[in-house]
C-alpha positions in Angstrom: -16.0 45.5 -60.4 -18.1 48.5 -59.5 -18.8 49.5 -55.9 -22.2 47.9 -55.7 -21.0 44.6 -57.0 -18.0 44.7 -54.7 -20.3 45.4 -51.7 -22.6 42.5 -52.8 -19.7 40.1 -53.1 -18.4 41.1 -49.7 -21.8 40.4 -48.1 -22.1 37.1 -49.9 -18.6 36.0 -48.7 -19.3 37.2 -45.2 -22.6 35.4 -45.2 -20.9 32.2 -46.4 -18.3 32.4 -43.6 -21.0 32.8 -41.0 -23.0 29.9 -42.4 -19.9 27.8 -42.5 -19.1 28.7 -38.9 -22.6 27.8 -37.9 -22.4 24.4 -39.6 -19.0 23.8 -37.9 -20.4 24.7 -34.5 -23.5 22.5 -35.1 -21.2 19.6 -36.0 -19.1 20.1 -32.9 -22.1 20.0 -30.6 -23.6 16.8 -31.9 -25.3 15.0 -28.9 -25.2 11.7 -30.7 -21.4 11.6 -30.3 -21.6 11.9 -26.5 -21.6 9.0 -24.1 -25.2 8.5 -22.9 -26.3 10.1 -19.6 -26.2 7.7 -16.7 -29.6 6.4 -15.5 -28.5 6.6 -11.9 -29.3 9.4 -9.5 -26.2 11.6 -9.4 -24.9 12.5 -6.0 -22.6 15.6 -5.9 -20.4 14.5 -3.1 -20.0 11.0 -4.3 -20.0 11.3 -8.1 -19.2 14.9 -9.1 -17.0 16.5 -6.5 -14.2 13.9 -6.9 -14.1 14.6 -10.7 -13.9 18.3 -10.1 -11.2 17.9 -7.4 -9.1 15.6 -9.6 -9.6 16.9 -13.1 -10.7 20.6 -12.9 -9.8 22.5 -9.8 -6.1 22.8 -10.3 -6.6 25.0 -13.4 -10.0 26.4 -12.6 -10.0 27.0 -8.9 -9.1 29.7 -6.3 -5.4 29.7 -7.2 -5.6 29.7 -11.0 -8.3 30.4 -13.5 -7.3 29.4 -17.0 -9.5 31.1 -19.6 -10.9 33.1 -16.7 -13.1 30.1 -15.7 -13.4 28.7 -12.3 -15.2 25.8 -10.7 -14.9 26.3 -7.0 -18.6 27.4 -6.7 -21.8 26.6 -8.5 -22.4 30.2 -9.5 -18.9 30.5 -11.2 -19.2 27.1 -12.8 -22.6 27.8 -14.4 -21.6 31.4 -15.4 -18.6 30.3 -17.5 -16.4 32.8 -19.3 -18.0 33.4 -22.7 -21.4 32.2 -21.9 -22.8 29.3 -19.9 -20.6 26.1 -19.8 -23.2 24.2 -17.8 -26.9 24.4 -18.6 -28.9 22.8 -15.7 -31.4 20.3 -17.0 -29.8 20.1 -20.5 -26.5 18.2 -20.7 -26.8 18.1 -24.5 -26.5 21.9 -24.5 -23.7 22.1 -21.9 -20.4 22.9 -23.5 -18.6 21.3 -20.6 -19.8 17.8 -21.6 -18.5 18.3 -25.2 -15.1 19.4 -23.9 -14.9 16.4 -21.5 -15.8 14.1 -24.4 -13.2 15.7 -26.7 -15.9 16.9 -29.2 -14.7 20.5 -29.5 -11.4 20.8 -31.4 -8.5 21.8 -29.2 -10.8 22.0 -26.1 -10.3 18.6 -24.5 -10.7 18.9 -20.7 -8.6 18.1 -18.9 -6.0 19.0 -21.6 -3.6 16.3 -22.7 -0.8 16.0 -20.2 -2.8 17.8 -17.5 -4.7 14.7 -16.3 -6.4 11.5 -17.4 -9.3 11.8 -19.7 -12.7 11.1 -18.1 -14.1 7.7 -18.9 -17.4 7.4 -20.7 -19.0 6.3 -17.4 -17.8 9.5 -15.7 -19.0 11.7 -18.5 -22.3 9.9 -18.4 -22.6 10.7 -14.7 -21.7 14.3 -15.3 -24.5 14.4 -17.9 -26.9 12.8 -15.4 -25.9 15.4 -12.8 -26.6 18.3 -15.2 -29.8 16.7 -16.5 -31.0 16.4 -12.9 -30.4 20.1 -12.3 -26.7 20.4 -11.5 -27.4 20.4 -7.8 -24.5 21.8 -5.7 -25.1 22.0 -1.9 -24.8 25.6 -0.8 -22.4 24.7 2.0 -20.2 23.0 -0.5 -19.6 26.1 -2.7 -15.9 25.9 -2.0 -15.2 22.6 -3.7 -11.8 22.2 -2.3 -11.2 23.7 1.2 -7.6 24.7 1.8 -5.9 21.7 3.4 -4.2 22.7 6.7 -0.8 21.0 6.9 -0.5 21.3 10.7 -3.9 19.9 11.4 -4.4 17.4 8.6 -1.2 16.4 6.8 1.3 16.5 9.7 -0.7 14.0 11.8 -0.8 11.5 8.9 3.0 11.7 8.3 3.8 11.5 12.0 1.6 8.5 12.6 2.6 6.6 9.4 6.1 7.7 8.7 8.0 9.0 11.7 9.2 5.6 12.8 11.5 5.4 9.7 11.7 9.1 8.8 12.0 10.8 12.2 14.6 13.5 13.1 17.4 11.0 13.9 18.9 9.4 10.9 15.8 9.3 8.7 15.9 6.6 6.0 16.9 7.8 2.6 17.7 11.1 4.2 14.0 12.0 4.1 12.5 13.4 7.2 8.9 14.2 8.1 9.4 16.1 11.3 8.7 19.4 9.6 6.9 20.6 6.5 10.3 22.1 5.3 11.8 18.6 5.6 9.0 17.0 3.7 9.3 19.6 0.9 13.1 19.3 0.8 13.0 15.5 0.2 16.1 13.4 0.8 19.4 12.1 -0.6 18.0 8.7 -1.4 14.5 9.7 -2.4 15.2 13.1 -4.0 12.4 15.6 -4.0 9.1 13.7 -3.3 6.7 16.6 -3.4 6.2 18.7 -6.5 3.9 21.6 -5.4 0.8 21.8 -7.6 1.6 18.4 -9.3 0.4 15.5 -7.3 0.7 13.2 -10.4 4.4 14.0 -10.6 5.0 13.8 -6.9 6.8 10.5 -5.9 5.2 10.8 -2.4 1.8 9.9 -3.8 3.2 6.8 -5.5 4.9 5.8 -2.3 1.9 6.2 0.0 -0.3 4.5 -2.6 2.0 1.4 -2.3 2.9 1.7 -6.0 6.6 2.6 -5.9 8.4 -0.6 -6.6 11.8 1.1 -6.4 11.6 1.0 -2.6 11.6 -2.0 -0.3 8.2 -3.3 0.7 6.1 -0.8 -1.2 2.9 -2.3 0.4 4.3 -1.3 3.8 4.1 2.3 2.8 0.5 2.2 1.6 -1.9 4.5 3.4 -5.7 4.4 3.4 -7.3 5.8 0.3 -8.8 8.8 2.1 -5.4 9.8 3.5 -3.9 9.5 0.0 -6.6 11.8 -1.4 -5.9 14.4 1.3 -2.2 14.4 0.5 -3.1 14.8 -3.2 -5.2 17.8 -2.4 -2.5 19.3 -0.3 0.0 19.0 -3.1 -2.4 20.3 -5.7 -3.1 23.3 -3.6 0.6 24.2 -3.6 1.8 22.1 -0.6 1.5 25.1 1.7 
C-alpha cells in the first residue's frame, strides 16, 4: 500500500471510529428510556435536597470529590467535571439524569454498593426540578452544613439514651456520655458508628427501631428528623 492509500485508509478508519462513538453516545442518551418527568412542582428543600444528602454528597461534597465533581453548591453541580452535568430547563440533555437512570454504561449513580438506586418517581422529580430551571436557593448553597456534635447530636443522645447508657454501668457496655464513648461502642453492641458509612452503622438501625437483635427495638426508635441528623453526622465523618 502506498503512502497516499495508507493515509486514506487511516482517515477512513478514524472516521468510522468517530461515527461509531457518536452512535454509541446517541444511544446512551436516549430520552425515551428515561422515567418521565414528574408533573408536580419541584421544591428543592422537600424533593431534591434529601436525594442529594442521601445519595450524592458523601462522594461529591466538601470532604470528597470523586471524578472531581461536587454537589454542595449549585455552581459546582451545574459546572460538572467534563462539561455540564445538569442543563437547567433540559433534563433530557442532562447527563445526571441518565446516570441516575443507569443509562450510561458503568456510570450508575449512586454506584452499586454505595447506596440504593433512585426510584423512577425520584428520577422523575429530579427531571421536573431540572426542567423547571434547577432552582437552588442561594442561602442553601451548602447542601449539607457540618453537623455540630456538641450542639446537635449530644442533646439527642443524652435525652433519649442516657437513662440506659449513662456513665454508670451502661447497658451493653455502650455509653453516650462523650463522643469518644459513642465512637468506641461497647462490649455487647460492638462498634455502632462507622464514620462516613451511615448505612453500615448499627446505631442507625437501632435508633430507627429496626434492630431486632436487641430487646424492645421500638423503644429505641427516635423521630425521623433526629435519625436523619444522626445519619448526616455519621456521613460527614462523625466528627
